[in-house]
N, C-alpha and C positions, 0 to 999 in steps of 0.2 A: 504494500500500500504506500502511496506517495502523498504526503500532506504538506501543504504550504503553511508555514507559521510566520505571519506577517506582523511586524512590530509597528504600531501606530500610537505609541505611548508618550511621545514627546510633546512639549508645549510650544516649541518654536521661538524661544527667546532671542536667538540670533537672527531670526527672520524679521523681527520687529513688527509682526502682525499682532495688533493690540487685542483683538477680540476673538480670534480663532486660531487654533493650532495649525501649524504649517501643512499638515497632511490633508486638511479640509479646505485649503485655499483652492479656488477654482482656476483652471486654465482651459480655454476652449470650452467653457460652460460645463466642465466636469471636474470634480475634486481630484487632487493629485492621487489620493489613496485609491480612488476608483480606477484611474489610468493604470496604476500598479496592479491591482487585483485582476483586472481584465486579462492580463497575460496568463495568469494562473487559471482563470476560467476557461480560456480558449485552448489550453494544453490538454490533450486527451489523456495523458498519463497522470495528471493531478486529479486525485479523487476527492479531496477535502481540503478546506482552508480554515485555519484558526487565526483570528485577529486579536491582538493584544491592544487594547484601546485605553486612552485616558478615561477614567471611570465616569466623570460627569458628561462625557461626550458619547457614551455608549448608545443612548437612545437616538441621538442624531445619526450615528453610524448605522444603526439598525434600519433607520428610515432610508439611508442610501442603499443598503442591501436590497430592500424592497424596490426602490425606485429604479435601480439599474439592473435588477434581476441577477444578483450575484449569488447564484444558486448553490455554488460549492462551499459557501461560507457556512460552516456547521456549528461553530462556537465563537462567541465573542467574550473575552475575559478581560478583567481590569489589569492594569499594569501594577508593578511593584514599586518599591522605593528606589530601585536602581534599574538600569537597563538589563543587567544580568538577571535580577529577580523577575523582571517582566517577561523575559524570554522563558524563564523556568515555568512561570504560570502558563505560558502558551504551550510548552512541551508537555506539561501535565494534562492539558486539555487534549493535545494530540494523542497522548497515551490512551485516554478514555475513548477516543474515536477509533483508534486502531484495535482496541480490545486486546486480544492475544496474537494478532497478526504481526509479522515482521513489517516494519515501516521505515521508510526514508522520509526525513523531514528536510524541507528547504526553508531555512531561516532567512527572512528578507526584510529590508527596511520598507515601510509603507511610502516613504518619500524618495524611493529610487525607482522611478517608473520607466526608465529608458533601457529596459531589458527586452527579451524576445522569448517566444515559445521555444525556439530552437535552443537557446541558452539553458532553459529549464530542462529540456530533454537531455542535453549534453551533461548536465550536472547529475541527473538521475543515473545515467549510464556510467558515469565516472565513479559514483558511490558503489554501484554494483561491482565494478571492476577493482577499485582501489580501497574502498571502505570509507572514503570521504571525498569531498570536492569543494574547494574554496574558489569562488569566482575571482579571477584576477584581472588586472588591467596592465597592458604593456606600458613600460616606463619610457617616456620620450625624452626625459632629461636626466642628468646625472644625479644620483641619490648619494648623500653623505650621511654618515653616522657621527654624531658629535658627543663630546663629553659635557659635563655640567658647566664647565668654564668656557664652553663655546669652541674649544679646539677640536679639530677633526680627528675622530677615532679611526675611521676607515672609509674607503670609497669603494663600494661594491661594484662589480662588473655590471654595466647596464644590461647586457644581454641576458644576464641571469638574475635580474631584479624584476620584481613585480609589485603592484599595489594590490593589497587584499581588499576585495569589495564584497558584494553580496549578489545572489544568495550564497549562504554558506550551508553546505549540505552534508548530512551524516545519517548513519543508522540511528534511529530514535533511541535504541537501547544504549548505544555508546555515548551520545551526548547527555542523556539523562544520568548515566553513571558519573560523568565528569561533573555535572552540576551537583549531584549528591555529595561527591567528594569535597567540592568547594564549600558547600553548606556545612559539612561536618568540621571543616577547618575555619568556619566563620569568615570565609572569603566572599565578598559581595561586590568586588571592585574590578572584575575582569572586563576589559573594554569591549570585547566581542567574543564570539564562540570559538574562532580559530585560535585566539590567544589562550583561552582556557584549555582547549584540546591539546595544544602544543605543550602547555605547562604540565599536563598529566600524562604526557608521553605517547599520545596517539599519533600515528603516521598521518600526514596531511598531503593531499594531492591538489594541485592547482589546475583550474580549467579557465583558459583565457576567454574573456567576454568582450563585448564592444567597448571601445574607448570612451564613448559618450555615456557610459553607465555611471552617472554622477548621482550623488546624494543631495537632495534639495535642502540646504541648510541655511543659506544666506540669500538676500535679495539678488545678488549676482547669479546664483544658481538658478533662481526662478526665471530670470530673464534668459539665461542660457537654455533652459528647458523649453521655454516658449519659442525661441529661435529654431531649435532643433525640430520641434514638432511642426513648425511652419515649413521648414525645409523638406521634411518627409511628406507633408501634404502637397507641396508644390511639385515634388518629384512624381507623385501619382498623377497629378493633373496634367503635367507636361510630358508624361511618358518616360521619365528618367529612371524608373525602377523596373 
């Protein structure tokens, strides 16, 4: 079974949107979170979707599920006090959906809509083959690792460098094991799932995704998203795709 676990628990402080979390901002008359979920809806291998939502916005989100016919959304759960705990809530809901069936979970940001159905399929196949799949982005500039005092520690080879993005995909049993180990150690500060899995010794495989797979965090990101969607629309109209 393949389950999307989509995190929409942020409040968008860096977006400067006063009254509405960034995932509910509209672009082309549709909220960003809906643009994201529709990729999971259209992929035939995705059987269910769990959404982790800001608690006071759950009713609003449920209205969007009805309005846009997001039929694969099976559970909507409130977020926790950290991103890590929010994802854990979503994984527990995924476990309920899967019952006793083996399941692959695709953990994704609700504000990362520039993915594709093909990317989701590639990630599922990679988990089956390697046990995990972290969506990556090709590095176009040199990356440096620095010390606390600002001095350069090392300069990795660009050809072997990647940016970890999302979805980040695992066997549900593996990622739940890592979360339970973290909770037993009172760790709630892991920045993302691949950091946690690496910490607990799981082998990680990377699957390259589209370069434009950005996370909509700041106003600049919002304008970039709008420009990319406009370019994709123009490509269809003018026969460029």
